[in-house]
mmCIF file of the N, C-alpha and C atoms, coordinates in Angstrom:
data_MODEL
# 
_entry.id   MODEL 
# 
loop_
_atom_site.group_PDB 
_atom_site.id 
_atom_site.type_symbol 
_atom_site.label_atom_id 
_atom_site.label_alt_id 
_atom_site.label_comp_id 
_atom_site.label_asym_id 
_atom_site.label_entity_id 
_atom_site.label_seq_id 
_atom_site.pdbx_PDB_ins_code 
_atom_site.Cartn_x 
_atom_site.Cartn_y 
_atom_site.Cartn_z 
_atom_site.occupancy 
_atom_site.B_iso_or_equiv 
_atom_site.pdbx_formal_charge 
_atom_site.auth_seq_id 
_atom_site.auth_comp_id 
_atom_site.auth_asym_id 
_atom_site.auth_atom_id 
_atom_site.pdbx_PDB_model_num 
ATOM 1   N N  . MET A 1 1  ? -60.134 -29.876 79.084 1.00 0.00 ? 1  MET A N  1 
ATOM 2   C CA . MET A 1 1  ? -58.717 -29.761 79.459 1.00 0.00 ? 1  MET A CA 1 
ATOM 3   C C  . MET A 1 1  ? -58.660 -29.773 80.971 1.00 0.00 ? 1  MET A C  1 
ATOM 4   N N  . LYS A 1 2  ? -57.782 -30.522 81.533 1.00 0.00 ? 2  LYS A N  1 
ATOM 5   C CA . LYS A 1 2  ? -57.626 -30.543 82.980 1.00 0.00 ? 2  LYS A CA 1 
ATOM 6   C C  . LYS A 1 2  ? -56.486 -29.650 83.393 1.00 0.00 ? 2  LYS A C  1 
ATOM 7   N N  . PHE A 1 3  ? -56.539 -28.942 84.511 1.00 0.00 ? 3  PHE A N  1 
ATOM 8   C CA . PHE A 1 3  ? -55.421 -28.232 85.000 1.00 0.00 ? 3  PHE A CA 1 
ATOM 9   C C  . PHE A 1 3  ? -54.746 -28.891 86.055 1.00 0.00 ? 3  PHE A C  1 
ATOM 10  N N  . VAL A 1 4  ? -53.439 -28.994 86.049 1.00 0.00 ? 4  VAL A N  1 
ATOM 11  C CA . VAL A 1 4  ? -52.633 -29.666 87.033 1.00 0.00 ? 4  VAL A CA 1 
ATOM 12  C C  . VAL A 1 4  ? -52.255 -28.796 88.144 1.00 0.00 ? 4  VAL A C  1 
ATOM 13  N N  . THR A 1 5  ? -52.668 -29.166 89.396 1.00 0.00 ? 5  THR A N  1 
ATOM 14  C CA . THR A 1 5  ? -52.205 -28.281 90.506 1.00 0.00 ? 5  THR A CA 1 
ATOM 15  C C  . THR A 1 5  ? -51.371 -28.980 91.512 1.00 0.00 ? 5  THR A C  1 
ATOM 16  N N  . SER A 1 6  ? -51.099 -30.230 91.280 1.00 0.00 ? 6  SER A N  1 
ATOM 17  C CA . SER A 1 6  ? -50.269 -30.972 92.241 1.00 0.00 ? 6  SER A CA 1 
ATOM 18  C C  . SER A 1 6  ? -48.807 -30.794 91.942 1.00 0.00 ? 6  SER A C  1 
ATOM 19  N N  . SER A 1 7  ? -47.904 -31.343 92.732 1.00 0.00 ? 7  SER A N  1 
ATOM 20  C CA . SER A 1 7  ? -46.476 -31.135 92.572 1.00 0.00 ? 7  SER A CA 1 
ATOM 21  C C  . SER A 1 7  ? -45.967 -32.185 91.547 1.00 0.00 ? 7  SER A C  1 
ATOM 22  N N  . THR A 1 8  ? -46.685 -33.184 91.084 1.00 0.00 ? 8  THR A N  1 
ATOM 23  C CA . THR A 1 8  ? -46.329 -34.093 90.108 1.00 0.00 ? 8  THR A CA 1 
ATOM 24  C C  . THR A 1 8  ? -47.313 -34.219 88.986 1.00 0.00 ? 8  THR A C  1 
ATOM 25  N N  . ILE A 1 9  ? -46.902 -34.151 87.808 1.00 0.00 ? 9  ILE A N  1 
ATOM 26  C CA . ILE A 1 9  ? -47.796 -34.251 86.682 1.00 0.00 ? 9  ILE A CA 1 
ATOM 27  C C  . ILE A 1 9  ? -47.844 -35.772 86.352 1.00 0.00 ? 9  ILE A C  1 
ATOM 28  N N  . VAL A 1 10 ? -49.082 -36.315 86.379 1.00 0.00 ? 10 VAL A N  1 
ATOM 29  C CA . VAL A 1 10 ? -49.319 -37.696 85.980 1.00 0.00 ? 10 VAL A CA 1 
ATOM 30  C C  . VAL A 1 10 ? -49.784 -37.744 84.533 1.00 0.00 ? 10 VAL A C  1 
ATOM 31  N N  . ALA A 1 11 ? -48.882 -38.014 83.656 1.00 0.00 ? 11 ALA A N  1 
ATOM 32  C CA . ALA A 1 11 ? -49.175 -37.870 82.224 1.00 0.00 ? 11 ALA A CA 1 
ATOM 33  C C  . ALA A 1 11 ? -50.390 -38.573 81.786 1.00 0.00 ? 11 ALA A C  1 
ATOM 34  N N  . GLY A 1 12 ? -50.595 -39.754 82.198 1.00 0.00 ? 12 GLY A N  1 
ATOM 35  C CA . GLY A 1 12 ? -51.739 -40.572 81.699 1.00 0.00 ? 12 GLY A CA 1 
ATOM 36  C C  . GLY A 1 12 ? -53.061 -39.924 82.173 1.00 0.00 ? 12 GLY A C  1 
ATOM 37  N N  . ASP A 1 13 ? -53.003 -39.162 83.275 1.00 0.00 ? 13 ASP A N  1 
ATOM 38  C CA . ASP A 1 13 ? -54.238 -38.544 83.847 1.00 0.00 ? 13 ASP A CA 1 
ATOM 39  C C  . ASP A 1 13 ? -54.601 -37.225 83.232 1.00 0.00 ? 13 ASP A C  1 
ATOM 40  N N  . THR A 1 14 ? -53.648 -36.584 82.647 1.00 0.00 ? 14 THR A N  1 
ATOM 41  C CA . THR A 1 14 ? -53.862 -35.154 82.195 1.00 0.00 ? 14 THR A CA 1 
ATOM 42  C C  . THR A 1 14 ? -54.251 -35.104 80.747 1.00 0.00 ? 14 THR A C  1 
ATOM 43  N N  . GLY A 1 15 ? -54.066 -36.020 79.935 1.00 0.00 ? 15 GLY A N  1 
ATOM 44  C CA . GLY A 1 15 ? -54.426 -36.102 78.606 1.00 0.00 ? 15 GLY A CA 1 
ATOM 45  C C  . GLY A 1 15 ? -53.661 -34.988 77.897 1.00 0.00 ? 15 GLY A C  1 
ATOM 46  N N  . LEU A 1 16 ? -52.301 -34.996 78.072 1.00 0.00 ? 16 LEU A N  1 
ATOM 47  C CA . LEU A 1 16 ? -51.470 -33.989 77.479 1.00 0.00 ? 16 LEU A CA 1 
ATOM 48  C C  . LEU A 1 16 ? -51.593 -33.906 75.951 1.00 0.00 ? 16 LEU A C  1 
ATOM 49  N N  . ALA A 1 17 ? -51.796 -32.801 75.387 1.00 0.00 ? 17 ALA A N  1 
ATOM 50  C CA . ALA A 1 17 ? -51.791 -32.517 73.942 1.00 0.00 ? 17 ALA A CA 1 
ATOM 51  C C  . ALA A 1 17 ? -50.720 -31.610 73.584 1.00 0.00 ? 17 ALA A C  1 
ATOM 52  N N  . GLN A 1 18 ? -50.147 -30.836 74.566 1.00 0.00 ? 18 GLN A N  1 
ATOM 53  C CA . GLN A 1 18 ? -49.049 -29.915 74.294 1.00 0.00 ? 18 GLN A CA 1 
ATOM 54  C C  . GLN A 1 18 ? -48.277 -29.864 75.543 1.00 0.00 ? 18 GLN A C  1 
ATOM 55  N N  . ASN A 1 19 ? -47.046 -29.443 75.514 1.00 0.00 ? 19 ASN A N  1 
ATOM 56  C CA . ASN A 1 19 ? -46.260 -29.377 76.651 1.00 0.00 ? 19 ASN A CA 1 
ATOM 57  C C  . ASN A 1 19 ? -45.167 -28.280 76.575 1.00 0.00 ? 19 ASN A C  1 
ATOM 58  N N  . PRO A 1 20 ? -44.821 -27.796 77.884 1.00 0.00 ? 20 PRO A N  1 
ATOM 59  C CA . PRO A 1 20 ? -43.768 -26.706 77.796 1.00 0.00 ? 20 PRO A CA 1 
ATOM 60  C C  . PRO A 1 20 ? -42.382 -27.394 77.433 1.00 0.00 ? 20 PRO A C  1 
ATOM 61  N N  . THR A 1 21 ? -41.378 -26.623 77.129 1.00 0.00 ? 21 THR A N  1 
ATOM 62  C CA . THR A 1 21 ? -40.061 -27.122 76.902 1.00 0.00 ? 21 THR A CA 1 
ATOM 63  C C  . THR A 1 21 ? -39.253 -27.293 78.192 1.00 0.00 ? 21 THR A C  1 
ATOM 64  N N  . THR A 1 22 ? -39.783 -26.810 79.349 1.00 0.00 ? 22 THR A N  1 
ATOM 65  C CA . THR A 1 22 ? -39.164 -27.024 80.582 1.00 0.00 ? 22 THR A CA 1 
ATOM 66  C C  . THR A 1 22 ? -40.226 -27.190 81.593 1.00 0.00 ? 22 THR A C  1 
ATOM 67  N N  . TYR A 1 23 ? -40.106 -28.427 82.371 1.00 0.00 ? 23 TYR A N  1 
ATOM 68  C CA . TYR A 1 23 ? -41.009 -28.673 83.368 1.00 0.00 ? 23 TYR A CA 1 
ATOM 69  C C  . TYR A 1 23 ? -40.288 -28.363 84.709 1.00 0.00 ? 23 TYR A C  1 
ATOM 70  N N  . THR A 1 24 ? -41.064 -27.809 85.659 1.00 0.00 ? 24 THR A N  1 
ATOM 71  C CA . THR A 1 24 ? -40.479 -27.556 86.996 1.00 0.00 ? 24 THR A CA 1 
ATOM 72  C C  . THR A 1 24 ? -41.020 -28.576 88.010 1.00 0.00 ? 24 THR A C  1 
ATOM 73  N N  . THR A 1 25 ? -41.836 -29.529 87.620 1.00 0.00 ? 25 THR A N  1 
ATOM 74  C CA . THR A 1 25 ? -42.371 -30.507 88.475 1.00 0.00 ? 25 THR A CA 1 
ATOM 75  C C  . THR A 1 25 ? -41.964 -31.859 87.896 1.00 0.00 ? 25 THR A C  1 
ATOM 76  N N  . ASP A 1 26 ? -42.040 -32.875 88.757 1.00 0.00 ? 26 ASP A N  1 
ATOM 77  C CA . ASP A 1 26 ? -41.684 -34.256 88.307 1.00 0.00 ? 26 ASP A CA 1 
ATOM 78  C C  . ASP A 1 26 ? -42.745 -34.789 87.319 1.00 0.00 ? 26 ASP A C  1 
ATOM 79  N N  . VAL A 1 27 ? -42.379 -35.738 86.440 1.00 0.00 ? 27 VAL A N  1 
ATOM 80  C CA . VAL A 1 27 ? -43.241 -36.369 85.570 1.00 0.00 ? 27 VAL A CA 1 
ATOM 81  C C  . VAL A 1 27 ? -43.292 -37.882 85.734 1.00 0.00 ? 27 VAL A C  1 
ATOM 82  N N  . LEU A 1 28 ? -44.452 -38.513 85.924 1.00 0.00 ? 28 LEU A N  1 
ATOM 83  C CA . LEU A 1 28 ? -44.682 -39.797 86.207 1.00 0.00 ? 28 LEU A CA 1 
ATOM 84  C C  . LEU A 1 28 ? -45.516 -40.382 84.967 1.00 0.00 ? 28 LEU A C  1 
ATOM 85  N N  . VAL A 1 29 ? -45.094 -41.430 84.331 1.00 0.00 ? 29 VAL A N  1 
ATOM 86  C CA . VAL A 1 29 ? -45.847 -42.259 83.410 1.00 0.00 ? 29 VAL A CA 1 
ATOM 87  C C  . VAL A 1 29 ? -46.187 -43.549 84.043 1.00 0.00 ? 29 VAL A C  1 
ATOM 88  N N  . ARG A 1 30 ? -47.502 -43.668 84.299 1.00 0.00 ? 30 ARG A N  1 
ATOM 89  C CA . ARG A 1 30 ? -47.950 -44.841 84.987 1.00 0.00 ? 30 ARG A CA 1 
ATOM 90  C C  . ARG A 1 30 ? -47.954 -46.168 84.111 1.00 0.00 ? 30 ARG A C  1 
ATOM 91  N N  . SER A 1 31 ? -47.880 -47.260 84.790 1.00 0.00 ? 31 SER A N  1 
ATOM 92  C CA . SER A 1 31 ? -47.963 -48.573 84.138 1.00 0.00 ? 31 SER A CA 1 
ATOM 93  C C  . SER A 1 31 ? -49.357 -48.647 83.381 1.00 0.00 ? 31 SER A C  1 
ATOM 94  N N  . GLY A 1 32 ? -49.329 -49.165 82.219 1.00 0.00 ? 32 GLY A N  1 
ATOM 95  C CA . GLY A 1 32 ? -50.547 -49.265 81.375 1.00 0.00 ? 32 GLY A CA 1 
ATOM 96  C C  . GLY A 1 32 ? -50.880 -48.027 80.521 1.00 0.00 ? 32 GLY A C  1 
ATOM 97  N N  . ASN A 1 33 ? -50.063 -47.018 80.672 1.00 0.00 ? 33 ASN A N  1 
ATOM 98  C CA . ASN A 1 33 ? -50.263 -45.822 79.830 1.00 0.00 ? 33 ASN A CA 1 
ATOM 99  C C  . ASN A 1 33 ? -49.201 -45.587 78.848 1.00 0.00 ? 33 ASN A C  1 
ATOM 100 N N  . SER A 1 34 ? -49.570 -45.016 77.670 1.00 0.00 ? 34 SER A N  1 
ATOM 101 C CA . SER A 1 34 ? -48.543 -44.636 76.655 1.00 0.00 ? 34 SER A CA 1 
ATOM 102 C C  . SER A 1 34 ? -48.697 -43.182 76.526 1.00 0.00 ? 34 SER A C  1 
ATOM 103 N N  . THR A 1 35 ? -47.587 -42.506 76.662 1.00 0.00 ? 35 THR A N  1 
ATOM 104 C CA . THR A 1 35 ? -47.452 -41.029 76.647 1.00 0.00 ? 35 THR A CA 1 
ATOM 105 C C  . THR A 1 35 ? -46.459 -40.536 75.596 1.00 0.00 ? 35 THR A C  1 
ATOM 106 N N  . VAL A 1 36 ? -46.778 -39.377 74.971 1.00 0.00 ? 36 VAL A N  1 
ATOM 107 C CA . VAL A 1 36 ? -45.911 -38.724 74.076 1.00 0.00 ? 36 VAL A CA 1 
ATOM 108 C C  . VAL A 1 36 ? -45.505 -37.333 74.659 1.00 0.00 ? 36 VAL A C  1 
ATOM 109 N N  . ILE A 1 37 ? -44.257 -37.023 74.687 1.00 0.00 ? 37 ILE A N  1 
ATOM 110 C CA . ILE A 1 37 ? -43.829 -35.632 75.073 1.00 0.00 ? 37 ILE A CA 1 
ATOM 111 C C  . ILE A 1 37 ? -43.101 -35.083 73.910 1.00 0.00 ? 37 ILE A C  1 
ATOM 112 N N  . ALA A 1 38 ? -43.528 -33.937 73.462 1.00 0.00 ? 38 ALA A N  1 
ATOM 113 C CA . ALA A 1 38 ? -42.813 -33.156 72.346 1.00 0.00 ? 38 ALA A CA 1 
ATOM 114 C C  . ALA A 1 38 ? -41.647 -32.459 72.919 1.00 0.00 ? 38 ALA A C  1 
ATOM 115 N N  . GLY A 1 39 ? -40.476 -32.813 72.354 1.00 0.00 ? 39 GLY A N  1 
ATOM 116 C CA . GLY A 1 39 ? -39.244 -32.251 72.750 1.00 0.00 ? 39 GLY A CA 1 
ATOM 117 C C  . GLY A 1 39 ? -38.750 -31.175 71.781 1.00 0.00 ? 39 GLY A C  1 
ATOM 118 N N  . ALA A 1 40 ? -37.642 -30.598 72.008 1.00 0.00 ? 40 ALA A N  1 
ATOM 119 C CA . ALA A 1 40 ? -36.746 -30.916 73.169 1.00 0.00 ? 40 ALA A CA 1 
ATOM 120 C C  . ALA A 1 40 ? -37.371 -30.480 74.435 1.00 0.00 ? 40 ALA A C  1 
ATOM 121 N N  . VAL A 1 41 ? -37.228 -31.230 75.469 1.00 0.00 ? 41 VAL A N  1 
ATOM 122 C CA . VAL A 1 41 ? -37.812 -30.977 76.753 1.00 0.00 ? 41 VAL A CA 1 
ATOM 123 C C  . VAL A 1 41 ? -36.855 -31.246 77.887 1.00 0.00 ? 41 VAL A C  1 
ATOM 124 N N  . THR A 1 42 ? -36.845 -30.457 78.948 1.00 0.00 ? 42 THR A N  1 
ATOM 125 C CA . THR A 1 42 ? -36.035 -30.644 80.181 1.00 0.00 ? 42 THR A CA 1 
ATOM 126 C C  . THR A 1 42 ? -36.982 -30.721 81.369 1.00 0.00 ? 42 THR A C  1 
ATOM 127 N N  . LEU A 1 43 ? -36.691 -31.644 82.199 1.00 0.00 ? 43 LEU A N  1 
ATOM 128 C CA . LEU A 1 43 ? -37.525 -31.877 83.398 1.00 0.00 ? 43 LEU A CA 1 
ATOM 129 C C  . LEU A 1 43 ? -36.631 -32.296 84.529 1.00 0.00 ? 43 LEU A C  1 
ATOM 130 N N  . PRO A 1 44 ? -37.058 -32.122 85.843 1.00 0.00 ? 44 PRO A N  1 
ATOM 131 C CA . PRO A 1 44 ? -36.157 -32.410 86.899 1.00 0.00 ? 44 PRO A CA 1 
ATOM 132 C C  . PRO A 1 44 ? -36.160 -33.971 87.224 1.00 0.00 ? 44 PRO A C  1 
ATOM 133 N N  . ASN A 1 45 ? -37.177 -34.694 87.336 1.00 0.00 ? 45 ASN A N  1 
ATOM 134 C CA . ASN A 1 45 ? -37.274 -36.123 87.654 1.00 0.00 ? 45 ASN A CA 1 
ATOM 135 C C  . ASN A 1 45 ? -38.270 -36.726 86.729 1.00 0.00 ? 45 ASN A C  1 
ATOM 136 N N  . LEU A 1 46 ? -37.989 -37.947 86.198 1.00 0.00 ? 46 LEU A N  1 
ATOM 137 C CA . LEU A 1 46 ? -38.788 -38.718 85.268 1.00 0.00 ? 46 LEU A CA 1 
ATOM 138 C C  . LEU A 1 46 ? -38.901 -40.156 85.782 1.00 0.00 ? 46 LEU A C  1 
ATOM 139 N N  . THR A 1 47 ? -40.111 -40.590 86.005 1.00 0.00 ? 47 THR A N  1 
ATOM 140 C CA . THR A 1 47 ? -40.308 -42.063 86.361 1.00 0.00 ? 47 THR A CA 1 
ATOM 141 C C  . THR A 1 47 ? -41.278 -42.619 85.232 1.00 0.00 ? 47 THR A C  1 
ATOM 142 N N  . VAL A 1 48 ? -40.751 -43.627 84.639 1.00 0.00 ? 48 VAL A N  1 
ATOM 143 C CA . VAL A 1 48 ? -41.515 -44.360 83.592 1.00 0.00 ? 48 VAL A CA 1 
ATOM 144 C C  . VAL A 1 48 ? -41.821 -45.715 83.885 1.00 0.00 ? 48 VAL A C  1 
ATOM 145 N N  . ASN A 1 49 ? -43.038 -45.986 84.125 1.00 0.00 ? 49 ASN A N  1 
ATOM 146 C CA . ASN A 1 49 ? -43.510 -47.385 84.453 1.00 0.00 ? 49 ASN A CA 1 
ATOM 147 C C  . ASN A 1 49 ? -44.437 -47.887 83.251 1.00 0.00 ? 49 ASN A C  1 
ATOM 148 N N  . GLY A 1 50 ? -44.728 -47.043 82.331 1.00 0.00 ? 50 GLY A N  1 
ATOM 149 C CA . GLY A 1 50 ? -45.503 -47.389 81.139 1.00 0.00 ? 50 GLY A CA 1 
ATOM 150 C C  . GLY A 1 50 ? -44.605 -47.177 79.916 1.00 0.00 ? 50 GLY A C  1 
ATOM 151 N N  . ASN A 1 51 ? -45.154 -46.658 78.860 1.00 0.00 ? 51 ASN A N  1 
ATOM 152 C CA . ASN A 1 51 ? -44.479 -46.344 77.661 1.00 0.00 ? 51 ASN A CA 1 
ATOM 153 C C  . ASN A 1 51 ? -44.443 -44.814 77.362 1.00 0.00 ? 51 ASN A C  1 
ATOM 154 N N  . LEU A 1 52 ? -43.170 -44.422 77.073 1.00 0.00 ? 52 LEU A N  1 
ATOM 155 C CA . LEU A 1 52 ? -42.939 -42.893 76.785 1.00 0.00 ? 52 LEU A CA 1 
ATOM 156 C C  . LEU A 1 52 ? -42.255 -42.852 75.489 1.00 0.00 ? 52 LEU A C  1 
ATOM 157 N N  . ALA A 1 53 ? -42.818 -41.911 74.624 1.00 0.00 ? 53 ALA A N  1 
ATOM 158 C CA . ALA A 1 53 ? -42.201 -41.564 73.295 1.00 0.00 ? 53 ALA A CA 1 
ATOM 159 C C  . ALA A 1 53 ? -41.830 -40.142 73.454 1.00 0.00 ? 53 ALA A C  1 
ATOM 160 N N  . VAL A 1 54 ? -40.591 -39.709 73.073 1.00 0.00 ? 54 VAL A N  1 
ATOM 161 C CA . VAL A 1 54 ? -40.119 -38.315 73.153 1.00 0.00 ? 54 VAL A CA 1 
ATOM 162 C C  . VAL A 1 54 ? -39.676 -38.043 71.801 1.00 0.00 ? 54 VAL A C  1 
ATOM 163 N N  . THR A 1 55 ? -40.086 -36.767 71.296 1.00 0.00 ? 55 THR A N  1 
ATOM 164 C CA . THR A 1 55 ? -39.556 -36.324 69.987 1.00 0.00 ? 55 THR A CA 1 
ATOM 165 C C  . THR A 1 55 ? -38.348 -35.424 70.249 1.00 0.00 ? 55 THR A C  1 
ATOM 166 N N  . THR A 1 56 ? -37.427 -35.587 69.415 1.00 0.00 ? 56 THR A N  1 
ATOM 167 C CA . THR A 1 56 ? -36.194 -34.848 69.388 1.00 0.00 ? 56 THR A CA 1 
ATOM 168 C C  . THR A 1 56 ? -35.139 -35.085 70.507 1.00 0.00 ? 56 THR A C  1 
ATOM 169 N N  . SER A 1 57 ? -35.356 -34.628 71.725 1.00 0.00 ? 57 SER A N  1 
ATOM 170 C CA . SER A 1 57 ? -34.398 -34.876 72.799 1.00 0.00 ? 57 SER A CA 1 
ATOM 171 C C  . SER A 1 57 ? -35.085 -34.674 74.224 1.00 0.00 ? 57 SER A C  1 
ATOM 172 N N  . LEU A 1 58 ? -34.382 -35.354 75.120 1.00 0.00 ? 58 LEU A N  1 
ATOM 173 C CA . LEU A 1 58 ? -34.967 -35.395 76.585 1.00 0.00 ? 58 LEU A CA 1 
ATOM 174 C C  . LEU A 1 58 ? -33.688 -35.064 77.457 1.00 0.00 ? 58 LEU A C  1 
ATOM 175 N N  . ASN A 1 59 ? -33.916 -34.147 78.357 1.00 0.00 ? 59 ASN A N  1 
ATOM 176 C CA . ASN A 1 59 ? -32.865 -33.697 79.376 1.00 0.00 ? 59 ASN A CA 1 
ATOM 177 C C  . ASN A 1 59 ? -33.519 -33.895 80.717 1.00 0.00 ? 59 ASN A C  1 
ATOM 178 N N  . VAL A 1 60 ? -33.090 -34.880 81.466 1.00 0.00 ? 60 VAL A N  1 
ATOM 179 C CA . VAL A 1 60 ? -33.562 -35.037 82.748 1.00 0.00 ? 60 VAL A CA 1 
ATOM 180 C C  . VAL A 1 60 ? -32.407 -34.580 83.772 1.00 0.00 ? 60 VAL A C  1 
ATOM 181 N N  . THR A 1 61 ? -32.700 -33.555 84.589 1.00 0.00 ? 61 THR A N  1 
ATOM 182 C CA . THR A 1 61 ? -31.654 -32.855 85.315 1.00 0.00 ? 61 THR A CA 1 
ATOM 183 C C  . THR A 1 61 ? -31.317 -33.579 86.692 1.00 0.00 ? 61 THR A C  1 
ATOM 184 N N  . THR A 1 62 ? -32.218 -34.364 87.195 1.00 0.00 ? 62 THR A N  1 
ATOM 185 C CA . THR A 1 62 ? -31.860 -34.948 88.566 1.00 0.00 ? 62 THR A CA 1 
ATOM 186 C C  . THR A 1 62 ? -31.937 -36.478 88.489 1.00 0.00 ? 62 THR A C  1 
ATOM 187 N N  . ASP A 1 63 ? -33.161 -37.096 88.321 1.00 0.00 ? 63 ASP A N  1 
ATOM 188 C CA . ASP A 1 63 ? -33.293 -38.461 88.431 1.00 0.00 ? 63 ASP A CA 1 
ATOM 189 C C  . ASP A 1 63 ? -34.188 -39.119 87.319 1.00 0.00 ? 63 ASP A C  1 
ATOM 190 N N  . LEU A 1 64 ? -33.689 -40.148 86.723 1.00 0.00 ? 64 LEU A N  1 
ATOM 191 C CA . LEU A 1 64 ? -34.422 -40.890 85.707 1.00 0.00 ? 64 LEU A CA 1 
ATOM 192 C C  . LEU A 1 64 ? -34.718 -42.302 86.189 1.00 0.00 ? 64 LEU A C  1 
ATOM 193 N N  . ASP A 1 65 ? -35.886 -42.692 86.347 1.00 0.00 ? 65 ASP A N  1 
ATOM 194 C CA . ASP A 1 65 ? -36.177 -44.102 86.873 1.00 0.00 ? 65 ASP A CA 1 
ATOM 195 C C  . ASP A 1 65 ? -37.051 -44.783 85.870 1.00 0.00 ? 65 ASP A C  1 
ATOM 196 N N  . ILE A 1 66 ? -36.589 -45.883 85.274 1.00 0.00 ? 66 ILE A N  1 
ATOM 197 C CA . ILE A 1 66 ? -37.394 -46.672 84.416 1.00 0.00 ? 66 ILE A CA 1 
ATOM 198 C C  . ILE A 1 66 ? -37.661 -47.972 85.058 1.00 0.00 ? 66 ILE A C  1 
ATOM 199 N N  . GLY A 1 67 ? -38.926 -48.156 85.308 1.00 0.00 ? 67 GLY A N  1 
ATOM 200 C CA . GLY A 1 67 ? -39.439 -49.359 85.962 1.00 0.00 ? 67 GLY A CA 1 
ATOM 201 C C  . GLY A 1 67 ? -39.322 -50.611 85.134 1.00 0.00 ? 67 GLY A C  1 
ATOM 202 N N  . ALA A 1 68 ? -39.538 -51.764 85.787 1.00 0.00 ? 68 ALA A N  1 
ATOM 203 C CA . ALA A 1 68 ? -39.379 -53.081 85.034 1.00 0.00 ? 68 ALA A CA 1 
ATOM 204 C C  . ALA A 1 68 ? -40.202 -53.136 83.778 1.00 0.00 ? 68 ALA A C  1 
ATOM 205 N N  . SER A 1 69 ? -41.399 -52.511 83.770 1.00 0.00 ? 69 SER A N  1 
ATOM 206 C CA . SER A 1 69 ? -42.369 -52.501 82.667 1.00 0.00 ? 69 SER A CA 1 
ATOM 207 C C  . SER A 1 69 ? -42.271 -51.221 81.788 1.00 0.00 ? 69 SER A C  1 
ATOM 208 N N  . GLY A 1 70 ? -41.363 -50.363 82.149 1.00 0.00 ? 70 GLY A N  1 
ATOM 209 C CA . GLY A 1 70 ? -41.198 -49.017 81.468 1.00 0.00 ? 70 GLY A CA 1 
ATOM 210 C C  . GLY A 1 70 ? -40.302 -49.071 80.242 1.00 0.00 ? 70 GLY A C  1 
ATOM 211 N N  . THR A 1 71 ? -40.746 -48.318 79.215 1.00 0.00 ? 71 THR A N  1 
ATOM 212 C CA . THR A 1 71 ? -39.934 -48.160 77.986 1.00 0.00 ? 71 THR A CA 1 
ATOM 213 C C  . THR A 1 71 ? -39.933 -46.645 77.595 1.00 0.00 ? 71 THR A C  1 
ATOM 214 N N  . ILE A 1 72 ? -38.739 -46.180 77.095 1.00 0.00 ? 72 ILE A N  1 
ATOM 215 C CA . ILE A 1 72 ? -38.610 -44.839 76.568 1.00 0.00 ? 72 ILE A CA 1 
ATOM 216 C C  . ILE A 1 72 ? -38.113 -45.030 75.114 1.00 0.00 ? 72 ILE A C  1 
ATOM 217 N N  . ASN A 1 73 ? -38.734 -44.341 74.151 1.00 0.00 ? 73 ASN A N  1 
ATOM 218 C CA . ASN A 1 73 ? -38.376 -44.239 72.767 1.00 0.00 ? 73 ASN A CA 1 
ATOM 219 C C  . ASN A 1 73 ? -38.209 -42.789 72.391 1.00 0.00 ? 73 ASN A C  1 
ATOM 220 N N  . ILE A 1 74 ? -36.978 -42.414 72.118 1.00 0.00 ? 74 ILE A N  1 
ATOM 221 C CA . ILE A 1 74 ? -36.638 -41.006 71.737 1.00 0.00 ? 74 ILE A CA 1 
ATOM 222 C C  . ILE A 1 74 ? -36.491 -41.074 70.171 1.00 0.00 ? 74 ILE A C  1 
ATOM 223 N N  . ILE A 1 75 ? -37.392 -40.168 69.527 1.00 0.00 ? 75 ILE A N  1 
ATOM 224 C CA . ILE A 1 75 ? -37.517 -40.292 68.047 1.00 0.00 ? 75 ILE A CA 1 
ATOM 225 C C  . ILE A 1 75 ? -36.958 -38.999 67.504 1.00 0.00 ? 75 ILE A C  1 
ATOM 226 N N  . GLY A 1 76 ? -36.076 -39.026 66.573 1.00 0.00 ? 76 GLY A N  1 
ATOM 227 C CA . GLY A 1 76 ? -35.681 -37.845 65.920 1.00 0.00 ? 76 GLY A CA 1 
ATOM 228 C C  . GLY A 1 76 ? -34.519 -37.126 66.547 1.00 0.00 ? 76 GLY A C  1 
# 
């Protein structure tokens, strides 16, 4: 298990297996990565350049940026 100490969580680098319902830091999904976030989840800023699957619901409070190669799939 890696512990994240930076101000941005890089989902593909951390090997997330569980997640909080509220993030206080930005979330970045890098190109070439596929990431799952278990919702319902709230986060301040989300940048998706790869593939992101979210269960239940997603609440981005400030900025949502989906790159040209990014996809988001909200399930349930």
